[in-house]
PAZAPA-4460 file (N, C-alpha, C; in steps of 0.05 Angstrom, whole numbers, plus 32768, in hexadecimal, padded with zeros to 4 digits):
% residues 219
    n_x    n_y    n_z   ca_x   ca_y   ca_z    c_x    c_y    c_z   seq   type   mol
   8220   7E5F   7DAD   8212   7E6A   7DC3   820A   7E58   7DD2     1      X     A
   8217   7E3E   7DC1   8213   7E21   7DD8   822D   7E2F   7DFB     2      X     A
   8241   7E37   7DE1   825A   7E30   7DF0   825A   7E4B   7E12     3      X     A
   8250   7E5F   7E05   824F   7E70   7E0A   8232   7E69   7E2F     4      X     A
   8224   7E68   7E1C   820A   7E55   7E3C   8217   7E42   7E4B     5      X     A
   822D   7E2C   7E41   8243   7E23   7E64   824F   7E32   7E65     6      X     A
   825F   7E42   7E54   826E   7E54   7E7B   8260   7E69   7E82     7      X     A
   8249   7E74   7E7C   8240   7E77   7E87   822B   7E67   7EA7     8      X     A
   8226   7E58   7E9F   8229   7E3D   7EAE   8230   7E38   7EBE     9      X     A
   8250   7E39   7EB5   8269   7E29   7ECE   826D   7E4B   7EE2    10      X     A
   8268   7E67   7ECF   827F   7E7C   7EE5   8260   7E83   7EF4    11      X     A
   823F   7E6D   7EEC   822F   7E7E   7F01   8232   7E75   7F18    12      X     A
   823E   7E47   7F0F   823B   7E39   7F2B   825C   7E40   7F3F    13      X     A
   8269   7E50   7F32   8284   7E52   7F38   827B   7E64   7F53    14      X     A
   8267   7E78   7F43   8266   7E8F   7F48   824D   7E91   7F65    15      X     A
   823C   7E83   7F6B   822A   7E79   7F7E   8228   7E67   7F91    16      X     A
   8241   7E5A   7F8F   8252   7E4E   7F97   8262   7E51   7FB0    17      X     A
   826A   7E6C   7FB7   8278   7E7F   7FB3   826D   7E88   7FD6    18      X     A
   825B   7E7B   7FE3   8250   7E87   7FF8   822C   7E87   8001    19      X     A
   8223   7E81   7FEB   820A   7E7C   7FE7   81F8   7E67   7FF8    20      X     A
   81EB   7E72   8006   81E3   7E4D   8016   81C9   7E39   8000    21      X     A
   81DB   7E27   8010   81C7   7E0D   7FF5   81A3   7E10   7FF4    22      X     A
   819E   7E17   7FDD   8182   7E0F   7FDA   8173   7DFB   7FCA    23      X     A
   8153   7DE9   7FD2   8157   7DD6   7FB7   8159   7DE1   7FA5    24      X     A
   8162   7DD2   7F9A   8163   7DC7   7F75   814F   7DD9   7F61    25      X     A
   813B   7DCB   7F70   811E   7DD9   7F5C   811A   7DF6   7F65    26      X     A
   811D   7DFA   7F7A   811E   7E17   7F7F   8120   7E35   7F71    27      X     A
   811F   7E39   7F4F   8138   7E43   7F3F   8126   7E61   7F48    28      X     A
   8110   7E6B   7F4C   8106   7E84   7F45   80F5   7E8A   7F5B    29      X     A
   80F9   7E9A   7F68   80E0   7EAD   7F7D   80C3   7EA3   7F73    30      X     A
   80AE   7EA5   7F85   8095   7EA4   7F7C   8089   7EBB   7F6D    31      X     A
   806F   7EB4   7F64   806C   7ED2   7F63   8066   7EE6   7F7F    32      X     A
   8065   7F0B   7F73   806C   7F1B   7F95   8059   7F1E   7FA0    33      X     A
   8047   7F16   7F9C   802E   7F11   7FA3   8024   7EF7   7FB9    34      X     A
   803E   7EE5   7FB6   803F   7ECC   7FBC   8053   7ECE   7FD4    35      X     A
   805B   7ED3   7FD3   807F   7EDE   7FDB   8079   7ED2   7FFA    36      X     A
   808C   7EBE   8008   808A   7EC5   8021   80A8   7ED1   8030    37      X     A
   80B6   7EE8   801F   80C5   7EEC   802E   80C4   7F0A   8033    38      X     A
   80C6   7F12   8047   80BF   7F36   8057   80CA   7F47   804B    39      X     A
   80E2   7F41   8044   80EC   7F4E   803B   810E   7F69   8049    40      X     A
   810C   7F77   8040   8129   7F7D   8054   8120   7F83   8067    41      X     A
   8109   7F85   807A   8106   7F83   8099   80FC   7F60   80A0    42      X     A
   80F6   7F4E   8090   80EF   7F34   8094   80FD   7F2B   80A2    43      X     A
   80FC   7F1E   80B0   8111   7F03   80CB   8108   7EE7   80C2    44      X     A
   80E0   7EE5   80BE   80DF   7ED0   80BA   80E6   7EBB   80A6    45      X     A
   80E5   7EB9   8090   80E0   7EB5   8074   80F4   7EC1   8064    46      X     A
   8109   7EB9   8071   811E   7ECC   8051   8115   7EAD   8037    47      X     A
   811C   7EC3   8026   811A   7EAD   8011   813F   7EAA   800B    48      X     A
   813E   7EA1   8005   815E   7E96   7FFF   8158   7E97   7FDE    49      X     A
   8144   7E72   7FDA   8142   7E7C   7FC8   814C   7E92   7FA7    50      X     A
   813A   7E9D   7FBB   8126   7EB3   7FA8   8143   7EC5   7FA0    51      X     A
   8152   7ECA   7FB8   816E   7EE3   7FB3   818A   7ECD   7FA3    52      X     A
   817D   7EBB   7FA1   819A   7EA6   7F8C   8186   7EA2   7F69    53      X     A
   8176   7EA8   7F78   816A   7EAC   7F55   8168   7EC4   7F4B    54      X     A
   816B   7ED5   7F60   8161   7EF3   7F50   818B   7EFD   7F4B    55      X     A
   819B   7EED   7F59   81B8   7EEF   7F50   81C2   7EE2   7F44    56      X     A
   81C7   7EC9   7F34   81C2   7EC1   7F19   81B3   7EC8   7F01    57      X     A
   8191   7ED9   7EFA   8199   7EE6   7EF9   819E   7EF5   7EEB    58      X     A
   81AB   7F03   7EF9   81B2   7F25   7EF3   81C8   7F25   7EEA    59      X     A
   81E0   7F09   7EFC   81FE   7F07   7EEE   81F1   7EEF   7ED5    60      X     A
   81E6   7EE5   7ECF   81E5   7ED7   7EBB   81E0   7EF1   7EA2    61      X     A
   81CC   7F0A   7EAA   81D7   7F1A   7E8E   81E4   7F26   7E95    62      X     A
   81F3   7F1E   7EA0   8203   7F44   7EA4   821B   7F36   7E90    63      X     A
   8225   7F19   7E92   823A   7F00   7E90   823B   7F07   7E67    64      X     A
   820F   7F07   7E60   8218   7F01   7E43   822A   7F17   7E45    65      X     A
   8226   7F2D   7E49   8229   7F4D   7E41   8245   7F4D   7E3B    66      X     A
   8252   7F49   7E4E   826C   7F44   7E62   8288   7F39   7E45    67      X     A
   826C   7F1B   7E31   8283   7F19   7E1E   828C   7F30   7E0E    68      X     A
   827E   7F32   7DFC   8286   7F4E   7DFB   8299   7F5C   7E01    69      X     A
   82A1   7F6A   7E19   82BC   7F6C   7E24   82C9   7F55   7E3A    70      X     A
   82CE   7F31   7E2B   82D6   7F32   7E3B   82E8   7F30   7E53    71      X     A
   8303   7F38   7E40   8320   7F46   7E42   831B   7F56   7E6F    72      X     A
   82F8   7F65   7E6A   8301   7F78   7E80   82FE   7F62   7EA4    73      X     A
   830D   7F6D   7EB7   8301   7F62   7ED7   82EC   7F5E   7EE2    74      X     A
   82DB   7F7D   7EDF   82C7   7F7E   7EEB   82B4   7F73   7ECE    75      X     A
   8293   7F72   7EE2   8280   7F6D   7ED6   8272   7F83   7ECE    76      X     A
   825C   7F8E   7EC5   8252   7FA0   7ED7   8235   7F90   7EC8    77      X     A
   8228   7FA2   7EDC   820C   7F9B   7ED7   81FB   7FBA   7EDE    78      X     A
   81E0   7FB0   7ECC   81D9   7FC9   7EBC   81B6   7FC5   7ED4    79      X     A
   81B6   7FDF   7ECF   81A3   7FE9   7EE8   818B   7FFB   7EDB    80      X     A
   8178   7FF7   7EE0   815C   8009   7ED8   8146   8018   7EEA    81      X     A
   814F   8035   7EF0   814D   803D   7F0A   8128   8050   7F01    82      X     A
   8128   8053   7EF6   810D   805B   7EE1   80F2   8054   7EEF    83      X     A
   80EE   803E   7EF9   80D6   8036   7EFD   80D5   803A   7F21    84      X     A
   80E8   804D   7F2C   80EA   8056   7F49   80F3   8070   7F53    85      X     A
   80EB   807E   7F3D   80F9   80A1   7F46   80FA   80AC   7F60    86      X     A
   80E2   80A1   7F6C   80DD   80AA   7F8C   80FB   80A4   7F9E    87      X     A
   8112   8094   7F8E   811C   808C   7F9D   813A   808A   7F89    88      X     A
   8134   8093   7F75   8155   809F   7F64   8172   80A8   7F6C    89      X     A
   8169   80AE   7F90   817F   80B4   7F9E   818B   80A8   7FB2    90      X     A
   8177   8091   7FB6   817C   8080   7FBD   819C   8068   7FBA    91      X     A
   8184   8067   7F9D   8194   8053   7F88   81A8   8058   7F73    92      X     A
   81AB   8079   7F79   81C9   8083   7F79   81E1   807E   7F8D    93      X     A
   81D8   807E   7F9D   81F0   807C   7FB9   81EF   8061   7FBA    94      X     A
   81DF   804B   7FB2   81E5   8035   7FBF   81F9   802C   7FA9    95      X     A
   81F4   803C   7F8C   8200   8032   7F7C   8223   8038   7F83    96      X     A
   8227   8053   7F87   823B   8059   7F8D   824A   8046   7FAB    97      X     A
   823A   8046   7FB9   8240   8036   7FD1   824E   801F   7FC4    98      X     A
   8241   800C   7FB1   8246   7FF7   7FA7   826A   7FF1   7F9B    99      X     A
   8256   8008   7F82   827E   8009   7F74   8291   801E   7F84   100      X     A
   8295   8028   7F97   82A0   8029   7FA3   82C3   801A   7FBF   101      X     A
   82A2   8008   7FC4   82AE   7FEB   7FCF   82B3   7FD1   7FC2   102      X     A
   82AA   7FCE   7FB0   82B3   7FB2   7FA4   82BA   7FBB   7F80   103      X     A
   82D5   7FAC   7F6F   82D8   7FAE   7F5E   82D8   7F98   7F48   104      X     A
   82CF   7F82   7F4F   82BF   7F7C   7F32   82AD   7F6F   7F29   105      X     A
   82A2   7F81   7F32   828B   7F89   7F2B   8278   7FA7   7F32   106      X     A
   826A   7FAC   7F1A   826F   7FCF   7F19   8247   7FCE   7F12   107      X     A
   8242   7FE2   7F21   8223   7FE6   7F24   8221   7FFF   7F04   108      X     A
   8210   8001   7EFE   8216   800F   7EDC   81F5   8016   7ED6   109      X     A
   81F5   8035   7EE3   81C8   8036   7ED1   81CC   8034   7EB2   110      X     A
   81B4   802B   7E9F   81C0   802B   7E88   819E   8015   7E83   111      X     A
   819F   8015   7E5C   8191   8005   7E54   8195   7FEC   7E56   112      X     A
   818B   7FD9   7E4A   817F   7FC0   7E48   8188   7FBA   7E6B   113      X     A
   8182   7FBB   7E77   8189   7FB4   7E94   818C   7F98   7E9A   114      X     A
   819C   7F8C   7EA8   81A7   7F75   7EB8   8185   7F76   7EC8   115      X     A
   8182   7F88   7EDA   815C   7F8D   7EF6   8166   7FB0   7EF3   116      X     A
   814B   7FB6   7F01   8139   7FBF   7EFF   8133   7FCB   7F16   117      X     A
   812D   7FE6   7F24   8123   7FEA   7F37   80F4   7FED   7F3D   118      X     A
   80F4   7FE9   7F56   80E1   8000   7F5A   80D4   8007   7F65   119      X     A
   80BE   8012   7F74   80B3   8014   7F89   8099   800E   7F8C   120      X     A
   808E   801D   7FA1   806A   8013   7FA2   806F   8009   7FC2   121      X     A
   8051   8004   7FC8   8052   7FFC   7FE5   803D   7FDD   7FE9   122      X     A
   804A   7FD3   7FEC   804D   7FB4   7FF4   8047   7FAD   8009   123      X     A
   803D   7FA4   8026   8045   7FA3   8046   8054   7F87   804E   124      X     A
   805E   7F7B   803D   807D   7F6B   8036   8096   7F7A   803D   125      X     A
   8094   7F96   8029   80A5   7FA5   802D   80B6   7FA8   800F   126      X     A
   80CF   7FAC   801E   80E1   7FB3   7FFF   80EC   7F8C   8001   127      X     A
   80F6   7F91   7FE7   810B   7F6F   7FE1   810F   7F6F   7FCC   128      X     A
   8123   7F58   7FB3   8128   7F51   7FAA   8118   7F38   7F9D   129      X     A
   811C   7F45   7F7E   8102   7F25   7F78   8113   7F1D   7F4D   130      X     A
   8105   7F03   7F4D   8109   7F01   7F29   80FB   7EEE   7F31   131      X     A
   80F4   7EEF   7F17   80E0   7ED6   7F06   80E6   7EC9   7F00   132      X     A
   8103   7EC4   7EFC   810B   7EA8   7EF9   810C   7EA3   7EE4   133      X     A
   8113   7EBC   7EC7   8113   7EB7   7EAD   8120   7EC5   7EA8   134      X     A
   813A   7ED9   7EB5   8143   7EEE   7EB2   8143   7F04   7EB5   135      X     A
   8129   7F09   7EC3   8124   7F20   7ECC   811E   7F24   7EE9   136      X     A
   8129   7F47   7EF5   8121   7F4A   7F0F   8121   7F67   7F13   137      X     A
   8124   7F61   7F29   8119   7F7A   7F3C   8122   7F86   7F53   138      X     A
   8125   7F92   7F62   8126   7FA4   7F7C   8117   7FB7   7F7E   139      X     A
   80FB   7FA5   7F93   80EA   7FB6   7F9F   80E7   7FCC   7FB3   140      X     A
   80E0   7FDF   7FB3   80EB   7FF7   7FCB   80CC   8007   7FCF   141      X     A
   80C9   7FF6   7FE8   80AF   7FFC   7FED   80AE   801A   8003   142      X     A
   809B   8025   7FF6   809C   8041   800E   809D   8042   802C   143      X     A
   8085   803E   8037   8089   8039   805F   80A5   8031   805E   144      X     A
   80B4   8013   8052   80C8   8008   8060   80DA   801E   8060   145      X     A
   80D0   802D   804B   80EC   8040   804B   80F1   8065   8052   146      X     A
   80CF   8053   8062   80D9   807B   806A   80D5   8068   8090   147      X     A
   80D4   8055   808F   80E5   804C   80A6   80FF   8042   80A9   148      X     A
   8110   803C   80A8   812C   8030   80A2   8139   8043   8092   149      X     A
   814D   803E   8094   8160   805C   8082   815B   804E   8063   150      X     A
   814D   805E   804F   8151   8051   802E   8169   8049   802D   151      X     A
   8174   805F   8025   8191   8053   8025   81A5   803C   801D   152      X     A
   8195   8034   803C   81A1   801F   8047   8194   8000   8048   153      X     A
   8173   8011   8038   8164   7FF1   8033   8169   7FEA   800F   154      X     A
   8177   8000   8003   8177   7FFA   7FEB   8193   7FEA   7FDF   155      X     A
   81A6   7FF4   7FF8   81BE   7FF7   7FF3   81BD   7FD0   7FF5   156      X     A
   81AA   7FC9   8004   81A4   7FA6   8018   8195   7F9C   8001   157      X     A
   8193   7FA2   7FF5   8175   7F95   7FDB   818F   7F97   7FD2   158      X     A
   819C   7FA4   7FBE   81B3   7FA5   7FB0   81C4   7F95   7FB0   159      X     A
   81CC   7F8B   7FCF   81E0   7F7B   7FD9   81D6   7F5A   7FC7   160      X     A
   81B9   7F55   7FB4   81AF   7F3C   7FB6   81B1   7F3A   7F93   161      X     A
   81B8   7F4F   7F84   81C0   7F5A   7F71   81D2   7F47   7F66   162      X     A
   81EA   7F50   7F7B   820B   7F4D   7F7E   8217   7F2E   7F90   163      X     A
   8208   7F1C   7F93   81FD   7F04   7FA0   8202   7EF9   7FB2   164      X     A
   81F6   7F13   7FCA   81F5   7F15   7FF1   81DA   7F0F   7FFB   165      X     A
   81D7   7EFB   8007   81CE   7EF2   8013   81BB   7EFE   802A   166      X     A
   81A9   7EF9   8035   8197   7F09   804D   81B0   7EFE   8065   167      X     A
   81B0   7F02   8073   81AF   7F06   809B   81AE   7F0E   809C   168      X     A
   8192   7F18   80B4   8185   7F29   80C3   8185   7F28   80DC   169      X     A
   81A0   7F14   80E8   819C   7F10   8105   81B7   7F18   8109   170      X     A
   81D7   7F27   80EF   81E3   7F36   80F4   81E6   7F51   80FA   171      X     A
   81F2   7F62   80FC   81FA   7F77   8109   81FE   7F94   80F6   172      X     A
   81F9   7FA8   8106   81F7   7FB9   80F1   8204   7FBC   80D8   173      X     A
   821E   7FB6   80E8   8238   7FC3   80D4   822B   7FAD   80BB   174      X     A
   8220   7F9A   80B9   821A   7F80   80A6   8205   7F86   809C   175      X     A
   8212   7F96   807F   81F7   7FA5   8067   81E0   7F91   8074   176      X     A
   81F4   7F77   8062   81CC   7F60   805D   81C1   7F52   8079   177      X     A
   81C4   7F5F   808F   81B4   7F5F   80AA   81A0   7F71   80A4   178      X     A
   819E   7F86   8085   817F   7F86   808D   8175   7F95   80A2   179      X     A
   815C   7F96   80A8   814F   7FA3   80BA   814E   7F92   80D0   180      X     A
   816D   7F84   80DE   8163   7F7B   80EE   816A   7F83   8107   181      X     A
   817B   7F98   8102   8185   7FAF   8109   8173   7FB4   8117   182      X     A
   815B   7FC0   8112   8143   7FCC   8116   8148   7FEC   8103   183      X     A
   8139   7FFE   8109   813F   8016   80FB   8150   8031   80FB   184      X     A
   815D   802A   8118   816C   803C   8129   818A   8033   8118   185      X     A
   8190   8022   8101   81A9   8014   80F3   819A   8021   80D7   186      X     A
   81AE   803D   80CB   81B8   8049   80B6   81CA   8042   809D   187      X     A
   81DF   8029   80AD   8201   8027   8098   81EB   8022   808E   188      X     A
   81F8   802C   806C   81F9   801C   8054   8204   8018   8046   189      X     A
   821D   8002   8052   8234   8000   8044   8238   7FE3   8049   190      X     A
   8246   7FCF   803E   824C   7FBD   8038   8260   7FB4   8054   191      X     A
   825E   7FA0   806E   8280   7FA7   806F   8293   7F97   8063   192      X     A
   82AF   7F8C   805B   82C1   7F8A   805D   82B1   7F6D   8054   193      X     A
   82AE   7F5A   806A   82B3   7F38   8068   8295   7F3E   804D   194      X     A
   828A   7F4D   803D   827A   7F4B   802A   8278   7F4C   801E   195      X     A
   828F   7F67   8018   82A0   7F71   7FF9   82B2   7F5D   7FEF   196      X     A
   82B8   7F4F   8002   82C8   7F2C   7FFB   82BF   7F16   7FE5   197      X     A
   82A4   7F10   8002   8299   7F0F   7FEB   8289   7F0A   7FD2   198      X     A
   8284   7F2A   7FCF   8281   7F2B   7FB1   8295   7F32   7FAC   199      X     A
   82A1   7F41   7FB1   82C7   7F31   7F9B   82C6   7F2F   7F8D   200      X     A
   82C3   7F09   7F9F   82D1   7EF0   7FA1   82B3   7EDF   7F87   201      X     A
   82A1   7EE1   7F95   8285   7ED7   7F74   8292   7EEB   7F60   202      X     A
   829C   7EFF   7F5C   8290   7F0E   7F3B   82AC   7F0A   7F34   203      X     A
   82C3   7F03   7F48   82D8   7EFB   7F32   82DD   7EE2   7F20   204      X     A
   82D1   7ED4   7F38   82D0   7EB4   7F37   82C9   7EB5   7F14   205      X     A
   82A8   7EBF   7F19   82AA   7EB8   7F00   82B1   7EC0   7EE2   206      X     A
   82B5   7ED8   7EEC   82C3   7EEF   7ED6   82D2   7ED9   7ECD   207      X     A
   82EC   7ECD   7EE0   8306   7EC3   7ED6   82FD   7EA7   7ED4   208      X     A
   82D6   7E9A   7ED4   82D9   7E7B   7EBF   82CC   7E84   7EA7   209      X     A
   82C5   7EA0   7EAA   82B2   7EA9   7E95   82D3   7EB0   7E75   210      X     A
   82E7   7EB8   7E85   82FE   7EC3   7E73   830E   7EAC   7E67   211      X     A
   8314   7E8E   7E82   831C   7E78   7E74   830F   7E66   7E69   212      X     A
   82FA   7E70   7E65   82E4   7E55   7E54   82DD   7E6F   7E37   213      X     A
   82E4   7E7C   7E37   82E9   7E8B   7E1F   830C   7E8C   7E12   214      X     A
   8325   7E85   7E26   8330   7E92   7E19   834E   7E99   7E16   215      X     A
   8334   7EB8   7E26   8339   7EDC   7E30   8359   7ED8   7E4A   216      X     A
   8363   7EF6   7E3C   8383   7EE9   7E4B   8377   7F01   7E68   217      X     A
   8375   7F05   7E88   836A   7F26   7E93   8381   7F2A   7E9A   218      X     A
   8372   7F42   7E9B   838B   7F65   7E95   83A1   7F5F   7EB3   219      X     A
***
């Protein structure tokens, strides 16, 4: 188990270094949702980069632990549950199809023992990705925001944080992680090629490091 923790740490380090913005060393988790500065999908004043990084780290760590059962696989399976977001089941399914058809080194699957969950409700700060810093995280989908903005884009955007992408609200509509920056008229729910490349590279490095440390030959 000690060796596995070392492998996980190395894989996470490489994955996170492949494009996430630097954050203070002490920023390992978001504050509770009621204290969040991050304004969610349409926020521009206070991106919570530390929270996004913590969420990605928690999901990747959870997924790689299970990946140890099949270390020769080139893609890491990330499992989610949509049970607590029944209103958005169609959007979540669409977002899953979008990401699975776009990237090759990580795959989203709905199932038991999830690495993260989706939730729904009302929150004046909109939709967001959240982790408690102890390996548990969720994507919150706000009702009103999903009526103003294209709901599949919102869901796909927030799911991008699971895969390691930060917000860039000043980007164009063609950039999924620009979120609500381009305004409600933007309906693009697909990552652009740069975003696809970043996700593939991040997870490929994690898998490669993981397999190398365990002495597994990749196919």
